[in-house]
Each structure stands twice: as C-alpha cells, then as structure tokens.
TORPA-4810 file (N, C-alpha, C, O; in nm, 3 decimals):
<nodes>
NODE_1_11.547_9.609_-0.385_11.439_9.652_-0.298_11.331_9.545_-0.294_11.354_9.434_-0.246_X
NODE_2_11.213_9.578_-0.345_11.100_9.486_-0.340_11.065_9.443_-0.480_11.081_9.519_-0.575_X
NODE_3_11.018_9.321_-0.493_10.970_9.270_-0.620_10.826_9.319_-0.635_10.738_9.279_-0.559_X
NODE_4_10.804_9.407_-0.733_10.671_9.466_-0.749_10.564_9.362_-0.783_10.447_9.381_-0.750_X
NODE_5_10.604_9.252_-0.849_10.506_9.147_-0.878_10.457_9.082_-0.749_10.337_9.055_-0.734_X
NODE_6_10.549_9.057_-0.655_10.510_8.999_-0.526_10.423_9.096_-0.447_10.326_9.057_-0.382_X
NODE_7_10.460_9.225_-0.452_10.380_9.325_-0.382_10.241_9.336_-0.445_10.141_9.350_-0.374_X
NODE_8_10.234_9.330_-0.577_10.105_9.336_-0.645_10.015_9.221_-0.602_9.897_9.240_-0.573_X
NODE_9_10.073_9.101_-0.598_9.995_8.984_-0.553_9.950_9.002_-0.409_9.837_8.968_-0.374_X
NODE_10_10.038_9.054_-0.324_10.003_9.076_-0.184_9.895_9.182_-0.169_9.806_9.169_-0.085_X
NODE_11_9.901_9.288_-0.251_9.799_9.393_-0.248_9.663_9.334_-0.285_9.563_9.361_-0.219_X
NODE_12_9.661_9.254_-0.391_9.533_9.193_-0.433_9.478_9.103_-0.323_9.359_9.106_-0.293_X
NODE_13_9.566_9.022_-0.265_9.521_8.932_-0.158_9.470_9.011_-0.038_9.363_8.981_0.015_X
NODE_14_9.546_9.112_0.004_9.506_9.193_0.119_9.376_9.267_0.092_9.293_9.282_0.182_X
NODE_15_9.358_9.314_-0.031_9.234_9.383_-0.068_9.113_9.293_-0.054_9.001_9.339_-0.030_X
NODE_16_9.135_9.162_-0.070_9.028_9.064_-0.056_9.015_9.011_0.086_8.942_8.915_0.111_X
NODE_17_9.086_9.075_0.180_9.073_9.038_0.320_9.171_8.931_0.367_9.158_8.881_0.479_X
NODE_18_9.268_8.895_0.284_9.365_8.792_0.321_9.470_8.851_0.416_9.548_8.938_0.376_X
NODE_19_9.471_8.804_0.540_9.566_8.854_0.639_9.709_8.825_0.600_9.798_8.906_0.627_X
NODE_20_9.734_8.711_0.538_9.870_8.676_0.495_9.921_8.776_0.391_10.039_8.812_0.392_X
NODE_21_9.833_8.820_0.303_9.872_8.920_0.204_9.910_9.051_0.270_10.008_9.115_0.232_X
NODE_22_9.831_9.092_0.369_9.862_9.216_0.441_9.994_9.201_0.518_10.072_9.295_0.526_X
NODE_23_10.017_9.083_0.573_10.142_9.059_0.646_10.263_9.073_0.553_10.366_9.126_0.593_X
NODE_24_10.250_9.025_0.430_10.359_9.040_0.332_10.385_9.188_0.306_10.500_9.231_0.302_X
NODE_25_10.279_9.265_0.289_10.295_9.409_0.267_10.366_9.473_0.385_10.459_9.552_0.368_X
NODE_26_10.320_9.440_0.506_10.379_9.501_0.625_10.527_9.463_0.639_10.611_9.550_0.663_X
NODE_27_10.559_9.335_0.625_10.699_9.292_0.639_10.787_9.355_0.531_10.903_9.387_0.557_X
NODE_28_10.733_9.373_0.413_10.812_9.429_0.303_10.835_9.578_0.317_10.943_9.628_0.284_X
NODE_29_10.736_9.649_0.365_10.741_9.796_0.360_10.760_9.865_0.495_10.802_9.981_0.498_X
NODE_30_10.731_9.799_0.604_10.741_9.862_0.736_10.880_9.918_0.765_10.888_10.030_0.816_X
NODE_31_10.989_9.847_0.737_11.120_9.906_0.769_11.143_10.040_0.698_11.194_10.134_0.759_X
NODE_32_11.108_10.048_0.571_11.129_10.174_0.497_11.034_10.282_0.547_11.073_10.399_0.556_X
NODE_33_10.910_10.246_0.578_10.814_10.343_0.632_10.867_10.400_0.764_10.862_10.521_0.786_X
NODE_34_10.917_10.313_0.848_10.968_10.357_0.978_11.090_10.448_0.963_11.101_10.549_1.032_X
NODE_35_11.181_10.413_0.872_11.298_10.500_0.849_11.254_10.637_0.798_11.303_10.740_0.845_X
NODE_36_11.163_10.637_0.704_11.112_10.763_0.650_11.049_10.847_0.761_11.074_10.967_0.771_X
NODE_37_10.968_10.784_0.844_10.899_10.858_0.950_10.994_10.905_1.058_10.963_11.002_1.127_X
NODE_38_11.107_10.841_1.076_11.205_10.890_1.173_11.255_11.028_1.130_11.288_11.111_1.215_X
NODE_39_11.261_11.052_1.000_11.300_11.183_0.949_11.183_11.281_0.959_11.203_11.397_0.995_X
NODE_40_11.064_11.236_0.926_10.948_11.325_0.922_10.890_11.352_1.060_10.851_11.465_1.091_X
NODE_41_10.884_11.248_1.145_10.813_11.261_1.273_10.902_11.243_1.395_10.854_11.253_1.508_X
NODE_42_11.030_11.217_1.376_11.122_11.205_1.488_11.089_11.091_1.581_11.067_10.978_1.538_X
NODE_43_11.086_11.121_1.711_11.064_11.018_1.813_10.925_10.954_1.807_10.903_10.846_1.862_X
NODE_44_10.833_11.020_1.740_10.697_10.966_1.729_10.682_10.871_1.610_10.570_10.830_1.578_X
NODE_45_10.792_10.835_1.545_10.787_10.757_1.421_10.710_10.627_1.436_10.630_10.592_1.348_X
NODE_46_10.731_10.554_1.545_10.663_10.425_1.559_10.512_10.443_1.575_10.434_10.366_1.518_X
NODE_47_10.472_10.543_1.650_10.328_10.570_1.665_10.267_10.612_1.532_10.158_10.568_1.496_X
NODE_48_10.339_10.696_1.460_10.288_10.743_1.330_10.284_10.628_1.230_10.193_10.621_1.148_X
NODE_49_10.381_10.538_1.236_10.380_10.421_1.148_10.257_10.335_1.177_10.193_10.284_1.086_X
NODE_50_10.226_10.319_1.304_10.106_10.242_1.341_9.981_10.308_1.285_9.894_10.240_1.230_X
NODE_51_9.971_10.441_1.298_9.857_10.513_1.243_9.851_10.497_1.091_9.743_10.484_1.033_X
NODE_52_9.968_10.498_1.028_9.975_10.482_0.883_9.918_10.348_0.840_9.835_10.341_0.749_X
NODE_53_9.963_10.241_0.907_9.916_10.107_0.870_9.769_10.087_0.904_9.698_10.017_0.833_X
NODE_54_9.722_10.149_1.012_9.580_10.140_1.044_9.495_10.205_0.936_9.393_10.151_0.895_X
NODE_55_9.539_10.322_0.890_9.464_10.388_0.783_9.472_10.307_0.655_9.373_10.295_0.583_X
NODE_56_9.590_10.252_0.624_9.604_10.170_0.503_9.512_10.049_0.509_9.446_10.016_0.410_X
NODE_57_9.506_9.983_0.623_9.419_9.866_0.637_9.272_9.906_0.623_9.193_9.835_0.561_X
NODE_58_9.237_10.019_0.681_9.098_10.066_0.675_9.058_10.104_0.532_8.944_10.078_0.492_X
NODE_59_9.150_10.165_0.456_9.117_10.218_0.324_9.159_10.128_0.208_9.138_10.163_0.092_X
NODE_60_9.218_10.014_0.237_9.271_9.927_0.132_9.165_9.884_0.032_9.195_9.865_-0.086_X
NODE_61_9.043_9.868_0.077_8.937_9.824_-0.014_8.910_9.927_-0.124_8.854_9.892_-0.228_X
NODE_62_8.951_10.052_-0.103_8.932_10.157_-0.204_9.053_10.173_-0.294_9.045_10.241_-0.397_X
NODE_63_9.166_10.112_-0.258_9.288_10.127_-0.336_9.280_10.044_-0.464_9.234_9.930_-0.462_X
NODE_64_9.326_10.103_-0.573_9.340_10.028_-0.698_9.480_10.055_-0.752_9.526_10.169_-0.754_X
NODE_65_9.546_9.951_-0.795_9.679_9.968_-0.852_9.766_9.849_-0.820_9.724_9.753_-0.756_X
NODE_66_9.890_9.858_-0.867_9.986_9.749_-0.848_10.073_9.775_-0.726_10.047_9.867_-0.647_X
NODE_67_10.177_9.694_-0.711_10.266_9.706_-0.595_10.337_9.839_-0.588_10.350_9.897_-0.480_X
NODE_68_10.383_9.889_-0.703_10.453_10.018_-0.704_10.358_10.131_-0.665_10.395_10.221_-0.589_X
NODE_69_10.236_10.126_-0.715_10.137_10.228_-0.679_10.102_10.219_-0.531_10.080_10.322_-0.466_X
NODE_70_10.098_10.099_-0.477_10.069_10.082_-0.334_10.178_10.147_-0.250_10.149_10.214_-0.151_X
NODE_71_10.305_10.127_-0.289_10.414_10.191_-0.214_10.395_10.341_-0.209_10.406_10.403_-0.103_X
NODE_72_10.366_10.402_-0.325_10.343_10.546_-0.329_10.226_10.589_-0.243_10.234_10.688_-0.171_X
NODE_73_10.118_10.513_-0.249_9.998_10.540_-0.170_10.030_10.532_-0.021_9.991_10.619_0.057_X
NODE_74_10.103_10.428_0.018_10.137_10.409_0.159_10.227_10.521_0.210_10.206_10.571_0.321_X
NODE_75_10.327_10.561_0.131_10.416_10.668_0.176_10.344_10.803_0.177_10.380_10.891_0.256_X
NODE_76_10.244_10.821_0.093_10.165_10.944_0.100_10.087_10.947_0.231_10.080_11.051_0.297_X
NODE_77_10.030_10.834_0.269_9.960_10.826_0.398_10.059_10.855_0.511_10.029_10.933_0.602_X
NODE_78_10.176_10.794_0.505_10.277_10.815_0.610_10.316_10.962_0.620_10.329_11.015_0.730_X
NODE_79_10.334_11.027_0.506_10.372_11.167_0.507_10.262_11.251_0.573_10.291_11.337_0.656_X
NODE_80_10.138_11.226_0.537_10.028_11.303_0.595_10.016_11.279_0.745_9.993_11.372_0.822_X
NODE_81_10.031_11.154_0.788_10.026_11.125_0.932_10.144_11.192_1.002_10.129_11.242_1.113_X
NODE_82_10.262_11.194_0.939_10.378_11.260_0.997_10.359_11.409_1.011_10.397_11.468_1.112_X
NODE_83_10.299_11.471_0.910_10.270_11.615_0.916_10.169_11.642_1.028_10.184_11.738_1.104_X
NODE_84_10.068_11.558_1.038_9.970_11.572_1.148_10.039_11.565_1.283_10.008_11.643_1.373_X
NODE_85_10.132_11.472_1.298_10.204_11.457_1.426_10.287_11.580_1.457_10.290_11.625_1.571_X
NODE_86_10.355_11.636_1.357_10.433_11.758_1.380_10.342_11.872_1.425_10.379_11.950_1.512_X
NODE_87_10.226_11.881_1.365_10.131_11.986_1.406_10.086_11.964_1.549_10.081_12.058_1.629_X
NODE_88_10.053_11.838_1.582_10.010_11.808_1.720_10.122_11.840_1.819_10.098_11.900_1.924_X
NODE_89_10.244_11.801_1.784_10.357_11.826_1.873_10.381_11.975_1.890_10.421_12.019_1.998_X
NODE_90_10.359_12.052_1.786_10.376_12.197_1.794_10.274_12.263_1.885_10.301_12.368_1.943_X
NODE_91_10.157_12.201_1.897_10.053_12.257_1.983_10.068_12.214_2.128_10.014_12.278_2.218_X
NODE_92_10.142_12.105_2.151_10.160_12.056_2.289_10.257_12.145_2.362_10.357_12.190_2.307_X
NODE_93_10.226_12.170_2.487_10.317_12.245_2.572_10.410_12.146_2.640_10.365_12.047_2.696_X
NODE_94_10.537_12.174_2.633_10.634_12.083_2.695_10.681_12.142_2.827_10.713_12.260_2.835_X
NODE_95_10.685_12.059_2.928_10.732_12.099_3.060_10.884_12.091_3.059_10.939_11.982_3.043_X
NODE_96_10.957_12.204_3.076_11.103_12.202_3.071_11.166_12.106_3.172_11.266_12.042_3.141_X
NODE_97_11.109_12.094_3.292_11.165_12.003_3.393_11.152_11.859_3.345_11.243_11.778_3.364_X
NODE_98_11.038_11.828_3.285_11.015_11.694_3.233_11.114_11.664_3.120_11.170_11.555_3.112_X
NODE_99_11.134_11.763_3.033_11.226_11.747_2.921_11.368_11.725_2.972_11.440_11.641_2.918_X
NODE_100_11.410_11.799_3.076_11.543_11.785_3.131_11.562_11.645_3.188_11.667_11.583_3.168_X
NODE_101_11.461_11.595_3.258_11.471_11.461_3.317_11.482_11.355_3.208_11.559_11.259_3.222_X
NODE_102_11.405_11.371_3.101_11.413_11.276_2.990_11.550_11.282_2.924_11.607_11.179_2.889_X
NODE_103_11.603_11.405_2.905_11.735_11.419_2.843_11.843_11.357_2.931_11.936_11.294_2.879_X
NODE_104_11.833_11.374_3.062_11.932_11.317_3.152_11.928_11.165_3.148_12.032_11.099_3.146_X
NODE_105_11.808_11.110_3.146_11.795_10.965_3.139_11.850_10.913_3.007_11.916_10.808_3.004_X
NODE_106_11.825_10.985_2.899_11.876_10.943_2.769_12.029_10.950_2.766_12.094_10.862_2.709_X
NODE_107_12.086_11.053_2.828_12.231_11.067_2.829_12.297_10.958_2.911_12.410_10.917_2.882_X
NODE_108_12.227_10.910_3.011_12.284_10.807_3.096_12.292_10.672_3.026_12.369_10.585_3.068_X
NODE_109_12.217_10.654_2.923_12.214_10.525_2.856_12.315_10.523_2.741_12.279_10.548_2.626_X
NODE_110_12.439_10.493_2.773_12.547_10.493_2.674_12.524_10.389_2.565_12.561_10.412_2.449_X
NODE_111_12.465_10.278_2.600_12.439_10.174_2.500_12.342_10.225_2.394_12.361_10.199_2.275_X
NODE_112_12.239_10.295_2.437_12.142_10.349_2.341_12.208_10.452_2.250_12.180_10.458_2.131_X
NODE_113_12.298_10.533_2.309_12.368_10.632_2.228_12.457_10.563_2.124_12.463_10.607_2.009_X
NODE_114_12.523_10.458_2.162_12.609_10.386_2.068_12.528_10.327_1.954_12.568_10.333_1.838_X
NODE_115_12.413_10.270_1.988_12.326_10.215_1.883_12.275_10.324_1.790_12.267_10.306_1.669_X
NODE_116_12.242_10.438_1.850_12.189_10.548_1.771_12.292_10.599_1.670_12.256_10.643_1.561_X
NODE_117_12.419_10.591_1.708_12.525_10.640_1.620_12.568_10.539_1.516_12.646_10.572_1.427_X
NODE_118_12.519_10.419_1.524_12.566_10.318_1.430_12.461_10.285_1.326_12.341_10.303_1.348_X
NODE_119_12.508_10.237_1.216_12.424_10.182_1.112_12.311_10.271_1.065_12.330_10.391_1.042_X
NODE_120_12.197_10.212_1.051_12.081_10.279_0.993_12.039_10.400_1.074_12.010_10.506_1.018_X
NODE_121_12.035_10.385_1.205_11.992_10.498_1.289_12.085_10.617_1.271_12.040_10.732_1.269_X
NODE_122_12.214_10.590_1.258_12.311_10.697_1.237_12.280_10.768_1.105_12.275_10.891_1.100_X
NODE_123_12.260_10.691_1.000_12.234_10.749_0.868_12.103_10.828_0.867_12.097_10.938_0.812_X
NODE_124_12.000_10.772_0.928_11.871_10.842_0.932_11.886_10.973_1.008_11.827_11.074_0.971_X
NODE_125_11.964_10.971_1.115_11.988_11.094_1.191_12.059_11.200_1.109_12.026_11.318_1.119_X
NODE_126_12.155_11.159_1.029_12.227_11.253_0.942_12.130_11.309_0.837_12.129_11.430_0.813_X
NODE_127_12.052_11.223_0.777_11.956_11.267_0.675_11.854_11.362_0.736_11.814_11.459_0.672_X
NODE_128_11.811_11.335_0.859_11.712_11.420_0.925_11.764_11.562_0.945_11.685_11.655_0.960_X
NODE_129_11.896_11.579_0.945_11.955_11.711_0.960_11.951_11.796_0.834_11.982_11.915_0.838_X
NODE_130_11.914_11.737_0.723_11.900_11.813_0.598_11.776_11.901_0.605_11.688_11.877_0.688_X
NODE_131_11.767_12.002_0.519_11.641_12.076_0.509_11.528_11.977_0.478_11.549_11.877_0.409_X
NODE_132_11.409_12.004_0.529_11.298_11.909_0.523_11.270_11.857_0.382_11.249_11.737_0.365_X
NODE_133_11.268_11.946_0.281_11.236_11.900_0.146_11.342_11.805_0.093_11.310_11.708_0.024_X
NODE_134_11.468_11.831_0.126_11.577_11.744_0.082_11.574_11.611_0.157_11.593_11.505_0.097_X
NODE_135_11.550_11.617_0.287_11.547_11.495_0.368_11.436_11.402_0.319_11.458_11.282_0.304_X
NODE_136_11.318_11.457_0.295_11.207_11.373_0.248_11.237_11.316_0.110_11.210_11.199_0.084_X
NODE_137_11.292_11.398_0.022_11.323_11.351_-0.114_11.425_11.238_-0.110_11.409_11.137_-0.178_X
NODE_138_11.530_11.254_-0.030_11.633_11.150_-0.019_11.572_11.023_0.039_11.597_10.914_-0.012_X
NODE_139_11.495_11.036_0.146_11.436_10.918_0.208_11.344_10.843_0.112_11.349_10.720_0.104_X
NODE_140_11.261_10.915_0.041_11.166_10.849_-0.049_11.234_10.791_-0.172_11.201_10.680_-0.215_X
NODE_141_11.329_10.865_-0.228_11.395_10.818_-0.351_11.497_10.708_-0.321_11.497_10.604_-0.387_X
NODE_142_11.583_10.730_-0.223_11.695_10.639_-0.199_11.659_10.528_-0.102_11.686_10.411_-0.130_X
NODE_143_11.600_10.562_0.009_11.572_10.463_0.113_11.445_10.384_0.081_11.446_10.261_0.090_X
NODE_144_11.337_10.454_0.044_11.211_10.384_0.015_11.208_10.329_-0.127_11.126_10.242_-0.158_X
NODE_145_11.296_10.378_-0.215_11.305_10.326_-0.350_11.193_10.369_-0.443_11.166_10.302_-0.542_X
NODE_146_11.128_10.482_-0.412_11.022_10.530_-0.500_11.084_10.600_-0.620_11.191_10.660_-0.610_X
NODE_147_11.016_10.593_-0.735_11.066_10.664_-0.853_11.033_10.813_-0.839_10.962_10.854_-0.747_X
NODE_148_11.085_10.893_-0.932_11.069_11.038_-0.924_10.922_11.077_-0.931_10.876_11.161_-0.853_X
NODE_149_10.847_11.018_-1.023_10.706_11.054_-1.040_10.625_11.022_-0.914_10.543_11.103_-0.871_X
NODE_150_10.648_10.906_-0.855_10.575_10.868_-0.734_10.614_10.957_-0.618_10.529_11.001_-0.541_X
NODE_151_10.743_10.985_-0.605_10.790_11.074_-0.499_10.727_11.212_-0.514_10.686_11.274_-0.416_X
NODE_152_10.719_11.261_-0.637_10.657_11.391_-0.662_10.511_11.391_-0.618_10.464_11.488_-0.559_X
NODE_153_10.439_11.282_-0.645_10.299_11.275_-0.602_10.289_11.271_-0.450_10.202_11.337_-0.392_X
NODE_154_10.377_11.195_-0.386_10.374_11.186_-0.239_10.399_11.323_-0.177_10.332_11.362_-0.081_X
NODE_155_10.496_11.396_-0.232_10.534_11.525_-0.174_10.450_11.641_-0.225_10.457_11.752_-0.171_X
NODE_156_10.369_11.618_-0.329_10.290_11.726_-0.386_10.377_11.828_-0.458_10.348_11.948_-0.455_X
NODE_157_10.484_11.780_-0.523_10.577_11.867_-0.594_10.591_11.820_-0.738_10.541_11.713_-0.774_X
NODE_158_10.658_11.899_-0.817_10.687_11.860_-0.955_10.808_11.768_-0.955_10.892_11.772_-0.865_X
NODE_159_10.817_11.685_-1.059_10.928_11.590_-1.069_11.063_11.661_-1.068_11.158_11.612_-1.006_X
NODE_160_11.074_11.774_-1.136_11.200_11.848_-1.139_11.241_11.895_-1.000_11.359_11.891_-0.966_X
NODE_161_11.145_11.939_-0.920_11.175_11.983_-0.783_11.223_11.866_-0.699_11.310_11.883_-0.613_X
NODE_162_11.168_11.748_-0.722_11.212_11.628_-0.649_11.356_11.594_-0.689_11.438_11.564_-0.603_X
NODE_163_11.385_11.598_-0.817_11.522_11.569_-0.863_11.623_11.665_-0.801_11.728_11.624_-0.752_X
NODE_164_11.588_11.795_-0.803_11.678_11.896_-0.748_11.696_11.876_-0.597_11.808_11.880_-0.547_X
NODE_165_11.587_11.855_-0.525_11.596_11.836_-0.379_11.678_11.712_-0.346_11.758_11.713_-0.252_X
NODE_166_11.658_11.604_-0.422_11.734_11.482_-0.398_11.882_11.506_-0.424_11.967_11.468_-0.343_X
NODE_167_11.915_11.568_-0.536_12.054_11.595_-0.570_12.120_11.684_-0.466_12.232_11.656_-0.422_X
NODE_168_12.053_11.790_-0.426_12.110_11.881_-0.324_12.130_11.808_-0.192_12.232_11.826_-0.125_X
NODE_169_12.032_11.727_-0.154_12.045_11.652_-0.029_12.161_11.554_-0.033_12.237_11.543_0.063_X
NODE_170_12.175_11.482_-0.144_12.285_11.386_-0.156_12.420_11.457_-0.158_12.517_11.407_-0.102_X
NODE_171_12.426_11.573_-0.222_12.552_11.649_-0.222_12.588_11.697_-0.081_12.704_11.690_-0.040_X
NODE_172_12.487_11.744_-0.007_12.513_11.787_0.131_12.559_11.670_0.217_12.649_11.684_0.300_X
NODE_173_12.497_11.555_0.195_12.539_11.437_0.271_12.682_11.399_0.236_12.761_11.368_0.325_X
NODE_174_12.717_11.402_0.109_12.853_11.366_0.067_12.957_11.462_0.123_13.070_11.422_0.150_X
NODE_175_12.918_11.589_0.142_13.011_11.689_0.195_13.014_11.694_0.347_13.102_11.758_0.405_X
NODE_176_12.922_11.627_0.412_12.913_11.629_0.559_13.038_11.562_0.617_13.070_11.449_0.581_X
NODE_177_13.110_11.631_0.708_13.231_11.573_0.766_13.207_11.440_0.838_13.295_11.354_0.839_X
NODE_178_13.091_11.424_0.898_13.061_11.298_0.967_13.049_11.183_0.868_13.092_11.071_0.896_X
NODE_179_12.991_11.211_0.753_12.978_11.109_0.650_13.115_11.077_0.592_13.148_10.961_0.570_X
NODE_180_13.194_11.181_0.566_13.328_11.160_0.513_13.414_11.081_0.611_13.488_10.991_0.570_X
NODE_181_13.406_11.115_0.739_13.484_11.042_0.841_13.442_10.896_0.845_13.526_10.807_0.856_X
NODE_182_13.314_10.872_0.838_13.263_10.734_0.840_13.310_10.659_0.716_13.342_10.541_0.722_X
NODE_183_13.315_10.729_0.603_13.364_10.667_0.479_13.510_10.629_0.491_13.552_10.523_0.443_X
NODE_184_13.589_10.715_0.555_13.731_10.684_0.576_13.748_10.564_0.669_13.837_10.481_0.647_X
NODE_185_13.663_10.555_0.772_13.669_10.440_0.862_13.634_10.311_0.788_13.696_10.207_0.811_X
NODE_186_13.536_10.321_0.701_13.490_10.202_0.629_13.594_10.151_0.530_13.608_10.030_0.511_X
NODE_187_13.667_10.244_0.466_13.765_10.196_0.368_13.904_10.179_0.428_14.000_10.151_0.356_X
NODE_188_13.916_10.195_0.559_14.042_10.166_0.628_14.139_10.281_0.631_14.248_10.266_0.687_X
NODE_189_14.105_10.394_0.574_14.197_10.509_0.578_14.158_10.597_0.694_14.043_10.598_0.738_X
NODE_190_14.254_10.669_0.742_14.229_10.760_0.854_14.288_10.895_0.821_14.397_10.905_0.764_X
NODE_191_14.216_10.999_0.857_14.271_11.131_0.837_14.346_11.170_0.963_14.299_11.146_1.074_X
NODE_192_14.464_11.231_0.944_14.541_11.277_1.058_14.495_11.413_1.101_14.473_11.502_1.019_X
NODE_193_14.482_11.429_1.231_14.445_11.560_1.284_14.570_11.644_1.292_14.677_11.597_1.331_X
NODE_194_14.555_11.771_1.255_14.668_11.864_1.258_14.659_11.951_1.378_14.745_12.037_1.400_X
</nodes>
C-alpha cells in the first residue's frame, strides 16, 4: 500500500503549506478514497471526493498525527461527506422521464458497460452490493488498507464489529457466483453449464 513514513513527511509538509506535500497525499490516497466513495456515494463519488479533499485542505492545519492517522482522518471525512450526499440525494425529487432518458443513454454506451464490468469498477460494484456495514468495512480494511482500530474509529463502531462485518462481507464475496465465475476465468478453468 503506502509507506507511512513518506505519508508522514507529506502530511508535515502539507501542514506547513507545501503544495508538493499535499500533492503527494492526493496522489497516494485519492484512488482509494474514490473507490471507497463509489460504494458509499455511488455516482456522486467524484463530487464527494472533491468535497473530502477540500475539507481536508481547509482543516489540515488542525490535524496532528502521522501518515497512518492521516489516512484514518481522511477516510472519516470521506465517510461523513458520503453520508451527507446520500441524505441530499434522498431529499431530491427525481423526474422519472429524466431518469429513463439517462438510463437509455447509459444502456446505449456498450463501451462504458464493458469498462464498468472489468477490473476495479467491477469489483467495487460487487462490493457495493453487500450490506452497507459490510461493504464499508471491506472497502476500508482491504481496499484502503486501514487497520481494524482505525476502521472502527472511521465507522464509529467497535473493533469486534468491524472484524465481524469484514469477515461476513468477504465470505459473501467469496460465495458470490459472479466472483466465482471470474475466478474460474482467471485461473483458466471453466464450469460447464448443465
């Protein structure tokens, strides 16, 4: 994942106003933040990631800690911004005709669908299908690389609850037929349809 010593140095530099230090933080952590937010905030992930980094930049002068603590702090901000976005989206009224037109346009773009089904986007989509507590635990523990204690602080849960949610989520993923089929494709075996 990330070298915490390099992140610590970047945090110190960014805290002192060094743009290069902040750029190191962004390049190191943005991909994981965006993947996590795709599960938490769906299609609004990029906007929520922007809000997350804006808040981090604004509040960085108050942050104290090393690189590992910064990761936890940043993902806590991301989670709160993601929850805010879900609340906002729940209050918005959606026009069914507008939604149908957007869905039709999305269906017409076969290339986008193929990309969505491959690689990281495919995996994030599968993880997003888990119950919310399991999806967040898996994303933070496995994808973002946070330890159990930091994940527990981000989610506002006990460490044991994080372990259980992560284990249950990983078991559900392992049992998912789409994951199993992809595993068979990757190792060159194919299951015969009966």
